[in-house]
N, C-alpha and C positions, 0 to 999 in steps of 0.2 A: 632285378627290379631297381630302377634308379630311385634315389632319394628325392623328396619334394624340392629341395634346393637346386637339384640338377636339371629340372624340367621347367617348362613354361607354367606359370600359375594357373592358366586355364585347364591344363592337363590335371593338375592337382585338384581343382574344383570339380572336374567331371568325374573323378574316381577317388574321392577323398578317403574312403574306408581302406582302400588298398595301400594308399601312401601312409596312412596312420599305422597300419599293420607293419609296413616296412620300417618305420621309425621305431615302433615299440620292439620289433624283432631284433633291432640292432643295439638296443639299450643293454648295458651291462654294468653292474656295480663294480667299481674299482676296489671296494672293500672285499669282495669275494675272491679277487685275484691278487690281493695284496700279499707280499712276501711276509712270512711269519718267522722272524728270527727268534733267538733265545730270549729276548726281552719282550716278546709279544705277550700280552696279557689276554688269555682267553676270556670270552664273555662270561662263562659260568663262574670263573674265579672273581671277576669284577662284580658280578651280580651277587655273589655270596658275601663279599665285603660290603656292598651297598646295603644289603638287607640287614646285616649285622649292625652297621652304623645307624641305620633307620630305626631298628629296635631299641638301641642304646640311647637314642636321643628323642624317643617318643615321636617318631615320624618327622625328625629334624626340627621339632618344635622347641627342644631344650638343648641346643648345640653349645654346650659349655665344655671347657677343658676337663672338669671333673667327670663328665659323661663320656667324653671322647677318648681320653687317655687310656682307660682300661680296655675298651674295645680295640683300640689300635695295638695295645700290647698283646692282646689275644689273637687278633687277626690283622697283621701289618698291612695287608692290602687295603684296609680302610683308609690308610694315609694316602694311597694313590687314588682311591675313590674321591676323597675330599679335594685333592688337587685337581682332578678332572672336573669335579662339579664346579669348582671356582674358575675353571678355564685357564689355569696357569701352567706353564712348563716348570720343571724342577728349578732351573735357575731363577725364574720369575718369583717362584714361591720363596726361595731363599732370600731374595732381595726384600720381598714383602714382609717376611717374618723378621728379618733383621731391622727393617724400618719400624715396625710396629712393636717389637719386643725390646729393642735397645741392645740385644745380644747379637754378636757377629754370627751369621750362619753362612758358612762357606758354600759357594755354588757347586764346587766339586763334591762336597759332602752330600748336598741335596741330590745331585745327580746320582751318586754312588748308592745312596739309601734307596732312592726310587728304583734304580735299575735292579738292585739286589732283591727288593720286594717282588718286582715283576718277574724275576727268574723262576719263581715257582711257588705254588701254594704252600703255606707253612714256613716259608723262609722268613727269618726274623728281620730282614732288612739290614743286618749288620754282619759283616764277615767275622770270623772267629777272632782274627787279630785285632779287630776294632772294639770288641765288647768291653774291655776295661777302659777304653778312652771315653772321657766324659764329653768331649766335643761333639761326637756324633749324637749322643743322647740329648745333649742340650739343643742341638740343631733340630732333632725330631720334636722335642718338646716345644720348642719355640715355634716351629711350623704349625703344630697342632693348636697351640694356644692362640696364635695369630689368626689362624683360619677360623677357629671357633668364635673368637671375638668378632671377626669381620662378619661371619654369617649371622651371628645373633644381633648385631646392631646395625648391619648393612652399611658399615663405615667404608 
């Protein structure tokens, strides 16, 4: 069956349902066939983080650092959820957090934290060798606080 763009318009008009079926039969979601590497976050893990963040902030009505930080520490995927809700890439979020917090948030640190969180549920977002380092903790806190401030005031 040819597609509607391959035939004369009069042919399409005379048999519209057949051509509509041909088009719908050819539609396929790229998301369903997208490769899923190690950093791919499954919907169930994202949804779990989303719901936890939603509960902790009373349906996102009280998005403050005081409410966000404890839930992110319990469920680090909430940090990825916030980033996605804001529509930012990890480097954009690092820039945004640096700009709004006055603290330097390295883009590499933002990428590493985000990637480590997405590697698996329950992952802390910090590699063992980074745990004592305050730079990554400061980066995480700056990003959370900047995001919470931005969401709460629409700045």
